[in-house]
N, C-alpha and C positions, 0 to 999 in steps of 0.2 A: 962605629960598627966595624966588625971584621969583614973586610971586602972579600976575603978568601972563601967565605960561606956561600958566595954567589958564583954561578958558572960564568966563565968568560964568553964573549960573543962567539968564539971559535967552537964552542961545544954545541952550538945549535946547527941544525941542518941548514944549508944554504938554499933559500927559496925566496921568491918575491912576495912582498906583502899584498894582501887582498883586502881592500876596504869593503866590509860588509859583503863579502863574497857569497854567492848563492851556494857554492860547494862547501863552504866552511860554516855557514850560518843557516840553520833550519828554522823556518817560520811555519808553525802549525796552528791552525784555528786562531788566527790573529786578525782582529778588525783593523784593516789598513785604510779605512775611509778617511781617517783624520789622524794627524800626528800631533795635535795640540795637547798640551799638558793641562788637564781640565780642572785643577783645583788650586786654590790660593795656597794651601799648605805645601804642595809640591813646589810651587814657585819660590816660597820662602826657603824650602830645603835646598833648592838649587843655589840660591844666594849664599846660604850657609856653606854649602860644599865648596863654592868658589872662594869663600873667605877663609875657611878653616883648613883646606887641603891645598898642597902644592899643585902646580900645573903639570909637573912631570909625572909620568907613570912609574918612576923609579924612586926608591928611597935614596937619599944622599949617602955616600959612603961615610961621611963624617958623623952621621946621625947615630946616637947611642941607643941600643935596645937592651932591655932586660929580659931574662928568661921568665916564662910564666907557664903554669900548667894549663891544659885545655879548659876553656870557659864554657859553662852551661848556665844560661839564664832562662828560667821557665816562667817567670812573671815579672811584673814591675819591681817587686821587692828584691829581685836578684841583681839589680844594678847597684853594686856595692864595690868598694875598693878591693875586696878579696876576689871579685870577679873581673878585675882589670880596669874598673872605672877610675879615671884620673881627674875628671872634671865634670861639671854640668849638673843640672837639676831635673832634666828630663822633659822640659818644655820645648816647644817648637823653636823658640829663639835661643834657648840655652840647653841643647841636647846633652845627654850623657855622652862622654867621650871615652872610648876604649882605644888607647894608643900607646905606642912605644914598646911593644912586646915582641919577643922572639918565642914563638910557640911551636913545639914539636910534638908530633904523635909517634914518637919513637917506639913506644910500647903498644901502639894501636889500642889505647885504652878506651873502654866504653864509658862515656860520661853522660849518656842519655840517649834516648832513641832518636834517630838511628845511631849506631856506634861510630866512634872514631872521628867526630867532627872537632876541629880545633877551636872554633867559636860557633856555638849553637845558641840562637836566641829564638824563643817561641812564646806565643800567647802573651804578648806585651802590648801596651798602649802608649808608653812613653816614647819620646823622640830620642834618637841616639845616632852617633857616628862612630864607625870603626875605621881608623886610619893609621897610617905609618906603622904597620906591623909586618913581621916576616913569619910566614906560616909554612912549615915544611915537614915532610914525612917520607920515610923510605917505603911505606906501604900505600897501596891504592885499592883495597878491597871494595866491592860494590857498595854503593850508597854512603861511603864516607865523603866528607866535605871539608874543604879548608874553612869556609864560612857557610853556615846554614841558617837561613831565616825562614821561620814558619809562623804565619799569623802574627807578624811583627811589622806593622806599618810604620811609615815615617822614619825609615832607617837609611843612613848613608854609609856606603862602603867605598873608601877612597884611598888611593896611594898605598895599597897593600900588595906585598909580594907573596905569591902562593905557588907552591910546587909539591907534587907527589901525592895528591889525593885523587879520588875517583872524580869528584866534582871540585873544581876550583872554588866557584861561588854558586850556591843553589838558593834561589828565592822562590817561595810559593805562598799564596794567600797573604801577601804583604804589599798592599797598594801603596802608592806614593813612595816607592823606593828609588834610590839613586845608586848606580854602580858606575864609578867613574875613575879614570886614571889608575887602574890597577894593572899589575903585571903578573900573568898566570902562565906557567909552563910545566910540561911533563905531567899532565893529568889526562884522564880519559875524556871528560867533558870540561871545557873551559868555564863557561857561564851558562846556567840554566835559569830562565825567568819564566815561571809557570803560572798556572791558573790562579785567578784571584789577585794578581799583582798589577792591576791596571794603573793608569796615571803614573807610570814609572819611566825612568830614564836610564839607559845604558850607553855610555859614550866614552870615547877616547881610551878604551882598554886595549892593552897589548896582550894577545893570546897566541901562544906558539908551542910547537912540539906537543900537539894534542893527538891522542891515538884514535879518537872517534869523532867528536863534533866540537867545533870551536865555540859556537853559541847555539843554544837550543831555546827558542822562544815559542811558547804555546799557551793558548787560552787567555790571552790578555788583549786589551784594547786601549785606545787613547794614550798610547805610550810612544816614546821616541827611542829608536836604536840608530845611532849614528857615529861615524868617525872612529869605529873600532878597527884595529889592525889585527887580522887573523891570518896566521900563516903556519905552514908545516903541519897540516892536519891529515891524519891517516896513519896506518901501520908503517 
């Protein structure tokens, strides 16, 4: 990987890290009575995430990525090599893997509603993991996302670098999702985990240089939000 594509630490504003800070993370309409992950399927996904993804939230500089067009998968039939799938059969123990890609929204291309998402997965039932990718864009118009999951349960997003979108990662109506060990910077919202995405996990993500909200959690329950480093949030 060309390490020059990534900003040096000196390009970030100097501020202290805030672990799950109330000023950087907004919790709205969330059932906080329990933090247990209530399904066997999510437990298995966590095991897979630990097995298949590195523990560091950063891609290694030696790792080689290949350029790829924005990916739009609208049903299970869309999990194909042309859409970035490099491995897997879509089962819980053998999820589809989308990995090793450098994806840019340089032209702010519309690949499906809403426009401008680098990876957009919707209306699926298969299990999948998105990992070891670099997603970047000079544009951040409203409603664009680095990664967007809609009605796509049993998905893992791990060890992905995202910069320059309106949302870094946006997940809705996608229960049993895992968002872990990702690095998100220079977006309007870092991570949004919204209605219908219960039994989910968001942990150990590095979110910084965000203009509005580091993490927005709304309308979910029986989920765990922990160990996230959120810093430099606001204009």
